[in-house]
Every structure is written in C-alpha cells, then in structure tokens.
C-alpha positions as CSV (number, residue, x, y, z in Angstrom):
1,X,-39.4,-3.5,164.5
2,X,-37.2,-4.6,167.3
3,X,-33.3,-5.4,167.2
4,X,-32.5,-8.8,165.9
5,X,-29.1,-10.5,166.2
6,X,-25.6,-10.0,165.5
7,X,-23.8,-12.9,163.7
8,X,-21.3,-14.7,165.8
9,X,-19.1,-15.9,163.3
10,X,-17.4,-14.4,160.4
11,X,-19.2,-15.1,157.0
12,X,-21.8,-12.8,156.6
13,X,-24.1,-10.8,158.4
14,X,-27.5,-12.4,159.8
15,X,-30.7,-10.1,160.4
16,X,-30.2,-7.5,162.8
17,X,-33.7,-5.9,162.5
18,X,-32.7,-3.0,160.5
19,X,-33.9,-2.4,157.1
20,X,-30.1,-2.6,155.4
21,X,-30.4,-5.3,152.3
22,X,-27.4,-8.0,152.8
23,X,-24.9,-6.8,150.6
24,X,-25.6,-3.2,152.7
25,X,-25.1,-4.8,155.9
26,X,-22.4,-6.7,154.7
27,X,-19.9,-4.0,154.2
28,X,-21.2,-1.9,157.1
29,X,-20.5,-4.7,159.1
30,X,-16.8,-5.6,157.7
31,X,-16.4,-1.5,158.1
32,X,-17.3,-1.2,161.7
33,X,-15.3,-3.9,162.7
34,X,-12.2,-2.2,160.8
35,X,-13.2,0.9,162.5
36,X,-13.5,-1.3,166.0
37,X,-10.0,-2.3,166.1
38,X,-8.5,0.9,166.1
39,X,-9.3,0.9,169.5
40,X,-8.9,-0.2,172.6
41,X,-12.1,-0.3,174.0
42,X,-15.0,-0.6,171.6
43,X,-17.3,2.0,172.5
44,X,-14.7,4.4,171.9
45,X,-14.9,3.8,168.0
46,X,-18.5,4.9,168.2
47,X,-18.1,9.0,166.8
48,X,-16.4,7.0,163.4
49,X,-19.5,4.7,163.3
50,X,-22.3,7.2,163.3
51,X,-19.9,8.9,160.2
52,X,-20.1,5.4,158.6
53,X,-23.8,4.9,158.8
54,X,-24.5,8.8,157.9
55,X,-21.9,8.1,154.6
56,X,-24.6,5.2,154.1
57,X,-27.3,6.9,154.8
58,X,-26.9,10.9,154.3
59,X,-27.9,11.3,158.3
60,X,-28.2,9.4,161.1
61,X,-31.1,7.0,160.1
62,X,-33.0,4.9,163.0
63,X,-31.2,1.8,161.0
64,X,-28.1,3.7,161.9
65,X,-28.2,3.7,165.5
66,X,-29.4,0.1,165.8
67,X,-26.9,-0.8,163.8
68,X,-23.8,0.5,166.0
69,X,-25.9,-0.7,169.1
70,X,-25.6,-3.9,168.3
71,X,-21.8,-3.7,166.7
72,X,-21.0,-1.8,170.5
73,X,-23.3,-4.1,172.6
74,X,-25.0,-0.6,173.9
75,X,-28.5,0.6,174.0
76,X,-29.9,2.3,171.2
77,X,-30.7,5.3,173.7
78,X,-26.8,5.6,174.4
79,X,-26.2,5.8,170.7
80,X,-28.6,8.6,170.4
81,X,-27.6,10.7,173.3
82,X,-24.1,10.6,171.4
83,X,-25.8,11.5,167.8
84,X,-28.2,14.1,169.5
85,X,-25.4,16.2,171.0
86,X,-22.8,16.5,167.8
87,X,-23.8,19.1,165.2
88,X,-22.1,17.0,162.4
89,X,-24.2,14.2,163.1
90,X,-27.8,15.0,161.2
91,X,-31.1,13.6,162.4
92,X,-33.0,14.0,159.1
93,X,-31.6,13.7,155.6
94,X,-29.1,16.6,154.9
95,X,-28.6,17.9,151.4
96,X,-26.0,16.8,149.1
97,X,-23.4,19.8,150.0
98,X,-23.5,21.2,153.8
99,X,-22.8,25.1,153.0
100,X,-21.4,26.3,156.6
101,X,-20.7,29.8,157.2
102,X,-19.1,31.2,159.4
103,X,-20.8,33.8,161.8
104,X,-18.1,34.7,164.6
105,X,-16.6,37.6,165.9
106,X,-14.1,37.6,163.5
107,X,-15.9,36.4,160.5
108,X,-18.8,38.5,161.6
109,X,-16.9,41.4,161.5
110,X,-15.3,40.7,158.4
111,X,-19.1,40.5,156.1
112,X,-20.1,36.7,157.5
113,X,-23.7,37.6,158.7
114,X,-23.7,39.4,155.2
115,X,-23.1,36.4,153.5
116,X,-25.1,34.2,155.4
117,X,-28.7,36.5,155.1
118,X,-27.8,36.7,151.1
119,X,-27.5,32.9,150.6
120,X,-30.7,32.2,152.9
121,X,-32.4,35.1,150.8
122,X,-31.1,33.4,147.9
123,X,-32.0,29.6,148.7
124,X,-35.1,30.3,150.8
125,X,-33.7,28.3,153.2
126,X,-32.6,29.3,156.8
127,X,-30.2,27.8,159.2
128,X,-30.1,23.6,159.3
129,X,-32.5,24.0,156.4
130,X,-32.2,22.6,153.0
131,X,-33.0,23.8,149.7
132,X,-36.0,21.7,148.4
133,X,-33.9,19.8,145.2
134,X,-31.9,18.1,148.2
135,X,-28.7,19.9,147.0
136,X,-27.4,22.7,149.8
137,X,-28.1,22.5,154.0
138,X,-27.1,25.6,155.1
139,X,-25.6,26.5,158.4
140,X,-24.2,28.7,160.8
141,X,-20.8,27.9,162.0
142,X,-19.0,29.0,164.9
143,X,-15.3,29.1,163.5
144,X,-14.0,27.3,160.8
145,X,-10.5,27.5,161.9
146,X,-8.9,30.2,159.7
147,X,-9.7,33.3,160.4
148,X,-6.7,34.5,158.8
149,X,-9.0,34.2,155.8
150,X,-12.3,35.5,157.3
151,X,-15.0,35.6,156.3
152,X,-14.8,32.0,155.5
153,X,-17.3,29.3,154.2
154,X,-16.8,25.7,153.9
155,X,-18.5,23.6,151.4
156,X,-18.6,19.9,153.3
157,X,-15.3,21.1,155.2
158,X,-13.6,22.6,152.3
159,X,-12.4,25.8,152.3
160,X,-13.9,29.3,150.5
161,X,-11.9,31.5,151.6
162,X,-12.4,35.9,151.4
163,X,-16.0,35.5,150.3
164,X,-18.7,38.0,149.7
165,X,-22.0,37.3,149.2
166,X,-21.7,37.7,145.4
167,X,-19.3,34.9,145.5
168,X,-20.8,32.9,147.9
169,X,-24.2,32.4,145.9
170,X,-21.8,31.6,142.8
171,X,-20.7,29.1,144.7
172,X,-23.7,27.7,145.7
173,X,-25.0,28.3,142.3
174,X,-22.5,25.9,141.0
175,X,-23.1,23.1,144.1
176,X,-26.8,22.9,142.7
177,X,-26.5,22.9,138.7
178,X,-23.6,20.2,139.5
179,X,-20.8,21.9,138.5
180,X,-17.2,21.5,139.1
181,X,-16.1,23.5,142.8
182,X,-12.7,23.9,143.8
183,X,-12.1,25.3,147.2
184,X,-9.3,27.9,148.1
185,X,-7.2,25.8,149.7
186,X,-7.2,21.8,150.4
187,X,-8.3,19.7,148.4
188,X,-8.6,20.1,145.0
189,X,-12.8,19.3,144.5
190,X,-15.7,18.7,146.8
191,X,-16.9,15.5,147.3
192,X,-20.5,14.9,148.1
193,X,-21.9,14.6,151.9
194,X,-21.8,11.1,152.4
195,X,-18.3,10.6,150.8
196,X,-17.2,13.3,153.8
197,X,-18.7,11.6,155.9
198,X,-16.9,8.3,155.2
199,X,-13.7,10.2,155.0
200,X,-14.7,11.0,158.8
201,X,-15.3,8.2,159.2
202,X,-11.5,7.1,158.7
203,X,-11.3,5.9,155.0
204,X,-9.5,8.3,153.2
205,X,-10.3,9.4,149.9
206,X,-6.9,10.2,148.9
207,X,-7.4,13.9,148.0
208,X,-6.0,15.2,151.6
209,X,-2.6,16.1,150.3
210,X,-3.6,17.1,147.0
211,X,-3.7,21.3,147.3
212,X,-2.0,24.8,149.4
213,X,-3.3,23.7,153.4
214,X,-1.6,27.0,155.2
215,X,-1.7,30.0,152.5
216,X,0.5,33.2,152.7
217,X,-2.0,34.8,155.6
218,X,-1.6,32.0,157.5
219,X,2.5,32.4,156.6
220,X,3.1,35.7,157.4
221,X,4.5,35.7,160.4
222,X,7.2,33.1,159.8
223,X,7.7,35.3,156.6
224,X,8.3,38.7,158.6
225,X,10.1,36.9,161.6
226,X,12.5,35.9,158.6
227,X,12.9,39.2,156.6
228,X,13.9,40.7,160.0
229,X,15.7,38.2,162.1
230,X,13.5,37.7,164.9
231,X,14.3,34.8,166.7
232,X,12.2,32.8,170.0
233,X,13.3,33.3,173.2
234,X,15.9,31.0,174.7
235,X,14.7,28.4,176.8
236,X,15.4,27.7,180.3
237,X,17.6,24.8,179.2
238,X,19.5,27.1,177.5
239,X,20.1,29.8,180.1
240,X,22.0,26.6,181.9
241,X,20.5,25.2,185.3
242,X,18.3,27.2,187.5
243,X,19.5,27.0,191.6
244,X,17.1,24.9,192.9
245,X,14.6,26.7,196.0
246,X,14.5,23.3,197.7
247,X,17.4,24.3,199.9
248,X,16.8,27.3,201.2
249,X,13.3,26.7,202.1
250,X,14.6,23.5,203.9
251,X,16.5,26.1,205.8
252,X,13.9,28.2,206.2
253,X,11.9,25.7,207.8
254,X,8.9,25.8,204.9
255,X,7.3,22.7,203.1
256,X,9.1,20.8,200.5
257,X,7.0,19.3,198.1
258,X,8.0,15.9,197.3
259,X,10.7,15.3,194.4
260,X,9.8,13.4,191.6
261,X,10.6,9.4,192.5
262,X,11.0,10.8,196.0
263,X,9.0,9.0,199.1
264,X,6.0,10.7,198.1
265,X,6.2,10.3,194.9
266,X,4.1,8.3,192.8
267,X,5.9,9.4,189.9
268,X,8.8,7.2,188.1
269,X,9.0,5.2,191.4
270,X,9.7,1.3,191.1
271,X,6.7,-1.1,191.3
272,X,6.5,-2.3,194.8
273,X,2.8,-4.3,194.4
274,X,0.7,-5.7,191.8
275,X,-1.4,-3.0,191.1
276,X,1.9,-1.1,190.0
277,X,2.3,-2.7,187.2
278,X,-0.4,-2.2,184.6
279,X,0.3,-5.4,183.5
280,X,-1.4,-6.9,186.5
281,X,-4.0,-4.5,185.5
282,X,-7.5,-5.0,184.1
283,X,-7.8,-3.1,181.2
284,X,-11.0,-3.0,179.1
285,X,-9.6,-4.7,176.4
286,X,-9.5,-8.1,178.4
287,X,-12.2,-9.6,176.9
288,X,-12.8,-12.8,175.1
289,X,-12.6,-12.5,171.3
290,X,-16.4,-13.4,170.5
291,X,-19.2,-11.0,169.0
292,X,-20.9,-8.7,171.2
293,X,-24.2,-9.9,173.3
294,X,-27.5,-8.3,171.5
295,X,-28.7,-5.7,174.0
296,X,-32.5,-5.7,174.9
297,X,-34.8,-4.3,172.2
298,X,-35.3,-0.6,172.8
299,X,-37.9,1.0,170.6
300,X,-35.7,3.8,168.4
301,X,-38.1,7.1,166.9
302,X,-37.0,8.0,164.0
303,X,-37.4,11.4,163.8
304,X,-39.7,13.5,161.6
305,X,-38.8,14.6,158.0
306,X,-39.2,18.5,157.3
307,X,-41.5,19.4,154.2
C-alpha cells in the first residue's frame, strides 16, 4: 500500500493511504495541525506528533508513520529514523500500562534489581515484553529522576516511590485486575498508555496539579537550611564591582579580548548590513500557507508482532 494525497483545503481529509477510517483521520489531522502550529518549523513537531499517533494505535504503527510523513512533507524513512531512536515510541503494540523499574546506580543499590527480577518472574515476561492479556509492558529504566525516593517504579510515567518487590507486585496485580491505583506523588490516578501518549503530544488531561510534586525527601535540604539559618554565598554583584584586568593586561602588552559591543565583537552592535537584521534574514517559516507536497511513495515495513 502506498501513501496517497494530503488535504489541500479545510473541510475534512481525503484518503491518504493509511488504514484510518474517515472519522479517525479527520480527528488526527485536526490535532496534528494544532501541534504544527506551535512550532516555527513544521518538522520540529514530529516528536509530539508521534505521541499523537501512538495515542491512537497504542504504538507507532505503519499508518502512524505514513500520517506523520504526509503532514510534515517528509519521507516515511525520516519518520522511522526518529521513531526507532527514542525508547518512548513503541514499534509494536504496547500494554495498557508501561511499568518501568529504575535499575540505575542508586535504585539498584536500594533494591531496584530485585524488584525487576521479582516482577519479571511474577509476570512471566522480560524487559520490553508484554503480558499475554495486554495489560502490562515491563521495562528496565535507566533513571526515573527520583533518586531521593529510591527504589522507584513508574506506571505510565507516574511515580511509585520507595518500592519493595512485594509492593511492586501488588501494584501490577491491581492494574491487571482493573483496580484503581494511586501514585505516590503527582496525579491522583494512573491513566492508560494511550491516554498518557496524548498528554505527551501536548494535550493536557487536567491531572498535572492534582497531587504533591515534591515530597519531604526532596525538600529536606531546604528545611535544614531554614532550621539552621544557612544562606547561599553572596554573588559577585553583591560584593561590589571588581577591578577590571583590562588595564593591567594592556599595560603588560598581553592580548586583550574584545569587549562586548567593541570593534571586534559581534554582540550588541548596531546592524550595518541587511544580514544583521533578523527581519531581512530568511527563516524556515517563510513559506506559503499551503498544504505540504506529498513525498514520493515509499514502502514502510510493519514490525513483526511478538507472539
């Protein structure tokens, strides 16, 4: 199957060679155009657009790759190169919940390896594998950016702090049973993988400010500083102007670096040529407001799904 044409005017998309139905294609196109509008160069919108198609299919599918390529007037190969580089983009169907166990240095020391081993044995899957019921995809994560709560597990990027093999197993069991699971910090609930992908595409779901973001372990340094009256060292601006070394260097015959705005400096100087003015410099946004030209047809391979 080859890529078709991209809509040239508002009023609903025409067939594009993807297998999306008309209603889905219209919705994706509307959302994709909103994403593109956030960036001065349309190509810069590829990352959130990949999350958008992932929110539709549960992974970055062949249809999703073709859709992104046509929206941005780039080739499917260029889209695939990005989709296969970042680990948050999945090239085969993902579970409803991505359970990521940090096994980096501190979490590993605090028990992260034991947690991953227990979950792997309990679920019968390894790294980047999905349970037969499609509920959980298990991952080793290099860092969850929560070292003060090690060992940490994340479910669709929501924090579960200070975990043990037993507590982590209880969380995944509840997820598979469809029970409500409450993160340790942040949002008060865990959404599914498709819903989280839509949030990562830049469409907030209203849960960002529900719970506590920084807990006691994160703010302990601030508490101690206030309790003991500690203050940050004064800056150079507070201690008064320092004597400039320029005069000494000039007197000794040493080379003196150009001052900002000086004869040999391009910073903060008065524009003297057309190229100095940003208004006269061509940018990637100086393009006619037309739909992108359809790239040459290019086959896209669909990865083999794991059994």
